[in-house]
VEXZA-586597 format. One record per atom (N, C-alpha, C): x, z, y. Coordinates in steps of 0.02 Angstrom, whole numbers, plus 50000, padded with zeros to 5 digits. Layout:
<nodes>
XZY ...
</nodes>
This chain:
<nodes>
508945556456576 509345554556519 509015548856479 508345549356470 507985544156433 508055537456469 507985537656537 508065531456575 508755528456567 509255532856567 509945530556559 510055527456490 509765530356440 509815527556373 509485520756369 508875520256397 508525513856396 508905508556435 509205510556491 509575505856532 510175503056494 510565507456463 511155505256426 510965501356363 510415503256332 510185499556273 510025492356292 509675491456349 509485484656371 510095480656391 510605483856421 511215480356440 511575477656379 511635481856327 512005479856267 511625474656227 510955475456220 510565471356175 510335464856207 510345464356274 510095458456308 510435452156280 510015447756252 510245441556220 510705442856160 510715448956135 511135450656078 510755454756026 510135452956012 509745456755964 510045456655894 510415451455880 510735451055814 511235456755803 511495459555858 511955465255851 511605471155817 510965471955831 510575477355800 510325475455731 510125469255723 509835467055660 510365466655605 510965464255623 511485463255572 511675469555534 511835475155567 512035481055529 511475483855484 510845483455509 510285485855468 510215481655406 510235475055415 510165470555358 510755471255310 511355471755337 511955472155295 511965478455253 511815484255285 511845490555248 511325490755192 510725488355206 510205488455155 510345483455099 510655477755117 510835472955066 511355475755019 511845479355046 512365482455005 512055487554957 511595491654984 511255496554941 510875493154885 510485488054902 510095484454851 510555481254799 511095478254821 511555474954775 511875480054727 512085485854754 512385491054712 511885493654660 511265494554681 510765497254636 510625492654577 510645486154588 510455481554534 511055479054494 511665479854520 512255477054485 512725482354456 512705488554481 513185493554460 512845499254423 513215502054376 512975508054343 513215514154383 512815519354384 512975525154425 513605528554400 514025530354447 514595534654433 514655539554491 515015544854479 515035550354527 515285548354596 515765543754599 516085542254663 515755536454701 515275532854671 515005526954704 514645528554770 514205533554774 513885534954839 514395536654893 514895540854875 515405542754925 515815536554944 515965532254896 516345526154911 515955521754960 515295521054950 514885517254997 514915520455066 514825527055069 514805530555134 515465529955172 516025529355136 516675529155168 516915521955183 516555516955160 516775510055171 516285505955212 515645505855192 515165501555228 514985504055298 514765510355307 514605512655375 515185512155424 515815513755405 516365512855453 516445505655477 516345500855433 516395493855455 515835492055503 515225494655490 514675493555536 514805496955603 515085502955600 515255506555663 515765502655703 516255499655669 516755495655705 516425489555737 515965486355701 515635480455728 515225482155791 514835487455787 514415489355844 514825491955902 515335495955887 515745498855941 516135493455977 516365488355941 516725482955974 516295479356025 515635479456015 515175475956060 514865480556113 515115486656119 514825491356167 514865488756239 515415485656256 515525483356325 515535475756330 515165472556286 515155465156286 514905462456353 514385465556380 514115463256445 514635463956500 514995469356499 515505470456550 516085465656542 516285464156480 516825459456470 516635452556498 516005450456487 515795443856509 515715443456585 515545448956617 515355448656687 515935449356735 516515451156711 517065452456757 517075459556782 516575463556767 516515470856775 516525473556845 516825470156893 516905473056959 516255475356990 515765470856995 515135472757026 514755477756984 514785477056919 514405481656875 514685488756880 515345489356882 515645496056890 515395499456953 515355495657006 515135498557070 514395500557068 513985497157029 513265498457029 513045503456977 513495506056935 513295510756883 513045517256916 512465519956891 512205526156920 512615532256901 513035531756849 513465537256829 514155534556815 514615539056803 515305537156788 515325532656726 515735527456728 515775522656673 515995525956608 516435531056612 516655534556551 516065537956518 515595540656558 515005543856530 514545538656499 514505532756530 514105527256502 514365525356433 515025524756427 515325522956362 515175528356311 515225534656331 515075540156284 514355539856260 513895538556306 513195538156286 513075532456237 513385526756251 513305521156205 513615522656136 514185526156137 514485528056074 514035532656033 513725537356068 513265542056034 512695538156002 512415533356039 511865529456012 512085525455951 512675522255956 512935518255900 513055522555839 513395528155848 513545532555791 512915535355760 512435537055803 511795539655776 511455534355733 511465528055756 511155522655717 511525521755650 512185521755652 512575520855591 512455526555542 512445532755568 512355538455524 511645538755494 511155536655533 510475536355506 510435531255450 510735525355460 510745520255408 511125522755346 511675526355357 512055529055300 511645534255263 511295538555301 510875543555269 510315540455227 509985535355255 509455531855218 509725528655154 510335525855159 510635522655101 510795527855047 511065533555068 511225538855019 510595541454986 510055541955024 509415544054995 509165538754945 509265532454962 509065527054915 509465527554850 510115529054856 510515529954795 510255535954755 510085541254790 509845547354757 509195546054719 508755542154750 508105540754717 508155534954667 508575530054682 508605524154640 509065524854581 509585529054586 510035530154530 509875536654495 510195541954518 510055548654491 510295553754541 510045559954537 510245565054586 510995566354586 511265567454644 511975568954653 512055572854718 512615576154730 512715579854792 512765575154852 512255575154895 512255570654953 512715573055008 512745579655019 513115582455076 513845580155079 514235580555025 514935578355032 515005571055052 514585566755024 514615559555042 514425558555115 513915562255138 513705561555208 514245563955256 514555569655240 515085572255283 515705567755282 515845564855225 516435560355220 516355554255264 515745552255277 515605546355318 515795547355391 515715553455417 515765554655489 516465553155517 517015556255490 517675554755520 517865547355514 517695544255458 517885537155449 517535532655499 516885533955513 516515529855561 516775531055632 516915537255650 517165538755717 517835535255729 518285535755679 518945532555688 518885525055693 518515521955648 518455514555649 518105512255712 517595515955735 517255514055796 517715514255857 518115519655863 518565520155920 519135515055916 519365513555856 519895508555848 519645501655872 519045499855851 518765493355871 518635493155946 518355498455974 518205498556046 518845498256088 519355501856067 519985501956106 520295495056108 520345491756051 520655485056052 520195479756082 519545480756078 519095476156113 519205476456188 519315482456213 519445483256285 520135480556303 520625481756259 521295479156274 521295471556278 520935468256232 520915460956230 520355458056274 519905462356300 519315460256337 518875455556293 518875456956228 518515452656182 518265456956124 517615456956113 517315461156061 517555459055991 517595452555980 517785450155914 518505451755897 518945451855947 519635453755936 519695461055915 519305465355949 519305472455931 519045473455861 518515469855843 518245470555776 518735467855724 519105462555740 519585459855693 520135464855677 520375468555727 520895473655715 520625479055669 520025481555684 519735486755641 519605484155571 519365477955566 519235474955500 519885474155460 520435472755495 521085472255460 521275479055431 521175484355468 521315491155442 520865492455381 520235490855387 519755491855333 519965487955270 520185481755279 520395477655223 521025480355190 521505482955231 522105485855203 521945491855158 521435495455177 521275501655141 520795500455083 520425494955084 519875494055036 520105494154964 520595490054946 520785489454875 521225495254852 521795496754886 522225502154860 521975509154875 521585510054929 521355516754946 521945521154965 522005526954932 522525531654950 523215529554923 523255524054887 523885522054855 524415520054906 524215517754966 524705515655016 524825521355066 524305523555100 524385528855150 523835534055137 523965539255099 523435543855079 523105547555137 523475548655192 523195552655247 522915548355303 522905541755294 522575537355342 522035533155308 521895534755245 521395531055208 520695533155229 520225528455227 519525529955244 519155533155186 519395532355124 519005534055065 519325539455022 519585544655053 519935549855015 519455554054973 518845555154996 518375559254958 518175555754893 517995549354897 517805545754836 518405544854790 519005543854818 519595543154776 519805549654743 519565555354770 519735561854740 519305563354678 518785559454666 518335560754610 518585557054548 519175559254524 519485556254466 519675561754417 519925559854360 520095564654308 520695568854328 520755574554296 521325578954309 521985575554291 521975571254240 522585567554222 522815563154279 522345559954314 522525555654371 522795559954428 522485565754440 522725570254492 523455572254479 523625573454416 524305575854401 524815570354415 524645564154405 525135558754414 525135556054485 524565555754518 524535552854585 524615558054640 524435564254627 524515569954672 524065569354734 524115563854771 523785563354835 523025562654829 522765561154770 522035561054762 521745568054767 522165573254763 521925580054771 521715581554843 521995577854891 521865579154961 521245575054983 520665578154976 520045574654992 519865575255065 519925581255093 519665582555161 520205583055214 520815584555195 521345584955246 521425578455285 521425572555251 521485566255289 520905565155337 520325568055323 519755567255369 519905570455436 520265576055435 520455579255499 520965574955536 521395571455499 521865566855531 521485561255565 520975558455532 520575553155562 520195555655623 519935561755620 519585564555678 520065565355737 520675567655723 521175568455776 521345561655807 521455556555765 521615549955791 521025547055831 520415548255808 519825545955845 519795549255914 519955555655917 519945559255982 520495556456028 521085555056000 521625552256041 521435545256068 521135541256025 520915534656047 520375535156101 519925539956094 519405540756145 519705542756212 520185547456212 520495549556274 520885543756306 521215539756263 521585533956289 521095528856319 520525527856285 520045523056310 519715525356375 519655531756386 519375534356449 519815532056508 520455531856497 520905529456549 520905521856552 520865518756494 520905511456490 520295508156522 519725511456520 519095508256543 519135506456617 519545510056656 519575508756727 520015502856745 520345499956694 520735493856706 520305487656701 519665488456684 519235482656676 519045479456742 519225482556797 519065479556862 519445473156876 519965471956836 520355465756844 520465462556777 520605456056778 520725452456716 521385454856684 521405454756618 522015456756583 522565451656595 523155454156611 523725449756623 524015447456557 524445442356561 524775439956500 525205445356468 525505449556510 525925455056483 525485460056446 524905461756473 524455466356439 524205463556373 524075457156372 523845454056310 524405454056257 525015452856279 525575453056232 525665460056203 525595465056246 525655471956222 525095473656172 524495471456187 523935472656142 524055469156075 524305462956078 524445459356016 524995462755976 525515465156010 526065468655976 525815475055942 525375478655978 525095484755949 524675483155887 524275477755891 523865475855833 524295473855774 524845470155787 525285468055733 525685473855704 525795479055745 526185484855721 525775489355675 525115488755678 524685493255638 524845492855563 524845486955532 525005486855460 525705489355444 526175488255489 526865490555478 526875498155479 526565501155530 526545508455535 526165511455476 525625508155458 525205510555402 525625510855337 525995505455323 526375505155261 526985509655263 527365509455318 527985513255322 527845520755322 527335522855360 527175530055361 526965532455292 526605528255254 526425530155186 527035530955141 527515526355147 528125526755107 528525533055126 528575534455191 528945540455213 528605546755186 527955546955188 527585552655162 527735553755088 527725548455049 527825549154977 528545551054960 529025547954994 529725549654981 529875556855004 529575558855059 529655565755082 529365570755032 528785568955004 528475573354954 528915573754891 529215568054872 529675568054815 530255572654827 530545572354888 531145576554903 530975583954900 530405585754928 530215592854930 530055595454860 529775591154817 529545593354751 529985590554695 530625589454708 531065586954656 531075591654596 531035588654537 531045592654476 530375595654457 529845594154495 529195597154481 528635592154480 528795585854471 528275580654471 528135578254401 527545575354392 527315573454325 527255565854321 527485562754267 527835565754209 528555567554225 528875564154272 529525565954298 529605562454365 530135564254401 530205561854470 530245554254474 530655551154431 530755543954435 530115540054420 529785541954366 529155538554349 528645539554404 528635545454435 528135546854487 528255542454549 528875542254574 528995538554636 528935531154624 529115528654566 529035521554552 528285519754550 527885524154523 527165522954523 526895523154594 527145527754636 526905528254704 527095522254747 527685519454735 527905513654773 527665507054743 527375507254683 527135501254650 526635497254690 526135500554724 525635496654761 525915492554819 526535493854840 526825489754893 527025482854869 527025481954802 527165475354775 527845472754794 527875466654821 528525463554836 528865466354899 528525470754937 528825473454998 529345478754977 529985477654991 530515482154966 530605488355010 530115492655012 530145498455056 530685503355036 530935502854974 531445507754952 532085507154993 532215501255022 532825500355062 532805504355127 532225506655147 532175510555208 532505517355202 532645519555140 532875526455129 533585526755103 533965521555114 534675521655098 534845518355032 535485516755024 535705513154964 535645517454901 535785523954907 535745528254848 535035528654822 534565529354867 533865529754846 533635523054816 533855517554847 533675510954821 533935509954750 534565512154738 534845511654671 534485516254622 534285521954645 533935526854603 533255524054580 532875521254626 532205518854610 532235512254571 532695507854591 532735501354558 532175496754581 532175490754555 531665485854573 531015487454536 530455485854571 529795486654541 529475479754541 529625475654491 529415468654493 528675467554484 528335471954449 527635470954434 527285477654432 526815478754478 526465485054482 526115486754416 525815481754385 525415483154325 525835485454266 526475483854265 526895486054210 527045493454213 526855496754269 526965503954274 526455507854234 525925504454211 525425507854170 525715509454102 525405514154068 525645516154003 525525510553953 525955510253903 525865505153852 526545502853826 526545498453778 527165496253748 527605492453798 527295489153847 527685485253895 527805489153959 527685495653959 527745499654020 528455499454046 528535498654111 529185498554143 529235504854186 529255510654153 529215517054189 529825518254231 530425516854203 531045518354238 531405512154265 531125506154255 531465500154278 532105498954239 532045498954173 532635498454130 532895491254130 533345489854174 533695483354175 534445484754175 534825479654159 535555480454157 535825482454225 535545479354277 535785481054345 535605488254363 534995490354347 534795497154364 535225502254326 535325501054262 535755505554223 536455506054254 536725500254272 537405500054299 537455503854365 536975502954410 536995506254475 536915513754468 536455515954424 536355523154413 536975526254382 537275522954333 537875525654301 538455525954349 538515520854391 539065520754440 539015526554488 538415527754514 538325533354561 538415540054527 538205540554464 538305546854428 539035548154415 539415543054394 540125543954381 540505546054444 540275543454501 540595545154565 540395552054589 539905555154556 539645561654579 539425561054653 538985556154665 538775554754734 538555561054770 538725561554834 538535567354875 537875566154911 537535560954892 536885559454922 536385565054907 535875565554949 535345570454936 534965568854872 535065562754847 534735560654785 535205561254726 535765564654733 536255565154680 535965568354617 535615573954625 535325577354567 534795572954533 534415569254573 533905564754546 534235559154506 534795556554532 535145551154497 535425553754431 535695559854431 535955562754369 535405563554317 534825565954339 534275566954292 534045560254263 534005555054306 533815548554282 534335545754234 534975546954248 535505544654204 535415547454134 535225553754128 535125556754061 534555553354024 534055551054061 533485547654028 533675540554007 534025536954051 534215530154033 534745530053978 535245534453984 535755534853933 535485537853868 534995542253875 534695545353816 534325540453772 534105534953801 533765529853761 534245526453713 534895526753728 535405523653686 535765528753641 535725535253660 536045540353619 535665541053553 536025541153498 535705541053432 535635547853400 536055552653418 536065559153384 535995564753435 535745570653413 535705576453458 536365578353491 536945578353454 537575580053489 537735575353547 537585568953541 537705564253596 537255565953655 536625567553641 536165569253696 536355575953727 536595580553686 536805587053712 537395586253760 537885582253741 538465581053784 538255577753849 537795573153845 537555569653905 537195574453953 536775578853925 536405583653967 536875588753997 537375591053959 537865595853987 538255592654044 538415586254038 538785582854091 538375582654155 537725581354150 537295581154209 537225588054241 537165593254199 537105600054226 537745602154261 538325600454231 538965602254262 539075598554328 538795592454333 538885588554395 538485591554453 537885593954438 537455596754491 537145603254466 537545608554458 537295614854428 536775618354470 536785617154536 536305620454580 535755615654603 535725609854573 535225604854593 534535606854569 534025604054599 533325605754580 533145603554510 533545599054480 533385596654412 533735600554358 534195605154376 534575608854326 534125612854278 533615616554302 533185620254255 532845615654205 532585609954228 532265605254182 532755602454131 533375601254154 533885598754107 534055604054055 534055610354075 534185615754027 533635616053974 533005614853994 532455614853945 532545609153896 532715603253921 532835597553876 533425598853831 533945602153858 534525603953818 534335608753763 533905613553778 533675618353727 533325614853670 532905609953686 532545606253633 533045602653588 533545599453618 534045595953577 534455600853535 534605606653563 534985611653525 534585614353466 533935615153476 533515617253420 533525612053364 533485605753384 533505600353335 534175600053299 534715601753335 535385601753306 535525608053266 535075613053270 535175619253233 535545624553270 535715623453334 536065628453374 535545632853410 535265637653372 534725641753400 534985646553453 535585649153445 535865653653495 535985649953561 536255643853556 536355639853616 535705638053649 535185636753609 534525635053637 534245641053676 534335647153648 534085653153683 534455654053749 535115652953749 535495653553812 535275648353863 535135642253840 534905637053886 534235638853916 533785641753877 533125643853903 533215649253956 533655654053944 533775659353994 534065656354058 534505651454050 534795648154110 534255644454149 533785641454114 533245637854148 532805642654187 532695648654160 532275653554194 532635656454255 533295657354249 533675660354304 533755655554363 533755649154349 533875644154401 533285643454448 533385639154498 532835637554544 532355632954506 531795635654484 531375631954438 530665631554463 530295627054433 529575626554445 529215630954395 528575632054408 528165636054362 528135632654294 528065626054294 528005622454231 528645622954190 529235622454223 529865622854188 529975629854160 529855634954201 529945641854178 529475643454120 528855641154125 528375642454071 528595639254006 528835633054009 529055629653948 529675632953919 530155635053963 530755638253939 530595644853903 530145648753932 529965655153901 529545654053838 529165648753835 528795647253773 529275645853716 529785641653730 530275640053678 530655646253657 530855650353707 531235656453693 530825661253651 530185661953667 529745666353627 529715664053555 529645657553544 529605654953476 530265655953439 530835655053473 531485655953441 531575663153419 531405667853462 531475674953445 530985676953389 530405674053391 529915675653339 530145672953271 530415666853270 530645663853208 531255667553180 531665670353226 532255673953202 532105680953178 531485683153187 531275689853165 531345695153217 531585693453277 531645698353331 530975698953368 530495702053334 529805702053360 529735706253423 530115711653429 530055715953488 530255711953551 530815708453547 531025704453604 530545698553615 530285695853561 529815690253568 529185692553605 528955698653593 528375701253628 528525702053703 529125704453718 529315705153789 529365698353823 529655693453788 529715686753817 529025683553827 528565684753779 527895682053787 527555685053849 527705691353864 527435694453925 527725691153987 528365689553985 528675685954041 528375678954048 528245675753991 527925669153991 527235669554025 526845674554007 526185675254037 526215676554112 526755679954134 526825681454206 526935675354248 527275670154220 527425664154260 526955658354244 526565658854189 526135653254169 525555652454217 525305646254222 524715645054263 524085646854223 523515645854255 522885647754224 522765644254157 522995638254152 522875634254091 523305636554033 523855640054046 524315642153993 524345649653983 524075653554030 524155660754026 523825663653964 523225661253948 522885663953890 523265662353826 523625656753824 524015654953765 524625659653758 524935661153816 525505665753814 525285672753791 524745675153818 524495681753797 524255681653725 523965676053704 523765675353634 524355675753587 524925672753607 525535673153567 525785680353563 525765683853620 525965690853619 525515694953573 524875693653575 524405697153531 524585696053458 524735689853439 524915688353370 525545692053349 526035692353396 526665695853380 526545703253370 526115706253413 525965713353406 525605714753340 525195710153319 524865710853253 525385710953198 525885706453203 526415706253153 526825712753153 526895715753212 527265722053219 526845728153198 526205727153182 525745732453163 525635737453220 525705735053282 525575739353341 524845738353363 524395741653327 523675740353336 523435742053406 523645747753432 523395749853498 523635745053552 524275743153550 524535738353599 524195731653591 524045729853529 523695723453516 522995723653546 522665729453543 521985729953572 522015729153648 522505732153679 522575731453752 522725724153771 523165721053733 523325714053747 522715709553735 522315711353683 521715707453668 521245707253727 521175712953762 520745713053822 521025708553876 521695708353883 522005703953932 521895696653914 521915695253848 521795688353826 521095686153844 520605690553832 519905688753848 519825687553923 520155691553964 520115690554037 520445683954057 521005682254025 521345675954041 520915669954019 520585670553962 520145665253939 519565664353988 519265669954011 518715669554059 518945666354124 519555668054146 519825665154208 519925657554200 520175655554142 520275648454129 519605644754127 519105647754096 518455644454092 518145643754162 518225648854203 517965648254272 518295642554309 518955642054300 519315636554334 519095629754307 518985629454241 518775623054211 518075621154233 517625626154237 516935624654256 516865623354330 517355625754370 517325624454442 517455617254458 517825613854414 517945606654425 517325602854405 517265596754432 516705592554414 516785589954343 516255586954316 516235584854246 516775579754231 516885575054278 517375569754266 518075572654260 518235577354301 518915579954301 519065584054239 518585587954216 518725592554161 518725589054094 518415583054090 518325579854025 518985578253991 519485575654029 520085573353998 520585578753980 520685583754024 521225588454016 521005595153986 520405597454001 520205604253984 519865604853916 519595599353890 519235599853827 519665602453769 520275599853757 520695602753704 520865610053715 521005611853778 521165618753793 520555623253783 519965620753799 519365624753787 519255625953713 519415621053672 519365622153600 519855627453577 520475627253603 520965632353586 520725639253609 520435639453669 520195645753695 519625648553653 519175644153629 518625646353586 518885649353521 519365645753490 519645648253427 519995654953436 520385655553490 520735661753503 520245667453518 519725665953556 519225671053572 518875673553509 518735669053462 518415671153399 518865676053361 519505674553358 519965679053323 520025685753358 520045685553425 520095691753463 519485696153451 518895693153455 518275697053447 518225699653375 518445695753326 518445698253257 518915704153250 519485704053284 519945709653282 519655715853315 519345714953373 519075720653410 518465723653377 518105719653339 517485722153309 517595725753243 518195725353215 518305728653150 519035729953139 519205733253084 519895735153069 520285729753035 519975723653028 520315718352990 520975716453023 521445714652981 522105712353005 522085704853015 521975702853077 521895695753092 522565692953115 522815688153079 523455685053097 523365677553103 523605674753157 523535667553168 524135663953139 524035657653119 524605653553098 525085652553157 525715652553141 526215651653194 526215644453218 526195643453284 526235636553310 526935633853301 526985627253298 527635624153294 527965623953362 528615622153361 528985621853424 528775615953464 
</nodes>
């Protein structure tokens, strides 16, 4: 085995020592440059591991069979002491080992030169990306019989992924682990940054498929590539960016369809933000005229950011007209409910009074009563009815929202409003029951607040024993929330959990004061 390794090493490196020197020099230069120019952040080591080593792996893998490409391969294939597929595997192992060693040394340099951080996730994130990029470069180098052509294809993939990351194709991105190290607020709006490791398995699968294809392809090197083979290889290379972009758009639109009515801040704002990175490429037309009218034009990606000039819904005269036309026609498209929900938002910007907004929301609900957006529309209707003074109608709307096909967030908000309405009306017994229902559907971040509200209501009812039992449930819910908050990394918890942790601390103090003595502890009532 040692002789075979030495033999293949000499074949690859003969008159090509720069192939070995370049990756070593490049990787260490990148490390040195990062250390002196950048301030440490949590995702930088993982970002380096997912971008620089894969490009080096592509460069080295593309040159694995350089000697064979130059020689015409016929005589060399016949003289190999072992099967050529095994020779390629051995060379791949050597290349990957070299790349991973360089990546490991670089991560250690970051650890010592910056500050301590978890090395293992960054090191593991490097492996699938390097394997995929290496096999992509090797496969196209063999197809074109040219190492630089193979490297160019892999470099094009790397360049497509470098700036947007998961924004174009989240499950084919090389840098999903580093992109996942963002705040919880970013996770809620982008969604796909939550998937750190699943795309790595996709890359491993694609690398395995490319390796199996290359095992068959290697035996075609006995003859020169024909013009037809070169045209096919060129067509495949040109199809890569198209497949990369279109598959990403299909993934995002599919996710929108499955999760209609449950996206943050709402479906329209979410999908426009997701399609924003495509820039001038009108991918929305791939999904039909109704979807294109629903999304509208996205003229400038940067205007999707929050601010006074934000273009969240694409509010133009043409967009308003197309959405209103489809809504008036009660379109039977699968996006009909989405169009109705967007119509209420666009028309709501012009409605001046609660009665006008109430009529608009009722019209959308009547048009698509069983649509996925109906529960959310009922919650918005309840808020408008509260503002208009129709408390009975608001309570009925909240019950309708809970009965419908709803998300956890919608049901939780509907029951929160209903609890407050019943509490304000003096129906404390029903309010306590509704608060229990609210706690049953609320997520970890809201459950302690629901149980805290029930505790306050029981205090008002002078039901001390029931209040003590609920107080224990509140403390358990607070502990569960804190465990969830502490399980996240520092960056993620800073934006979203800090206010809730303050609320939890204040509630816990009141609960402990109640449990430690006979004092009648009553909290101020929260607003609607």
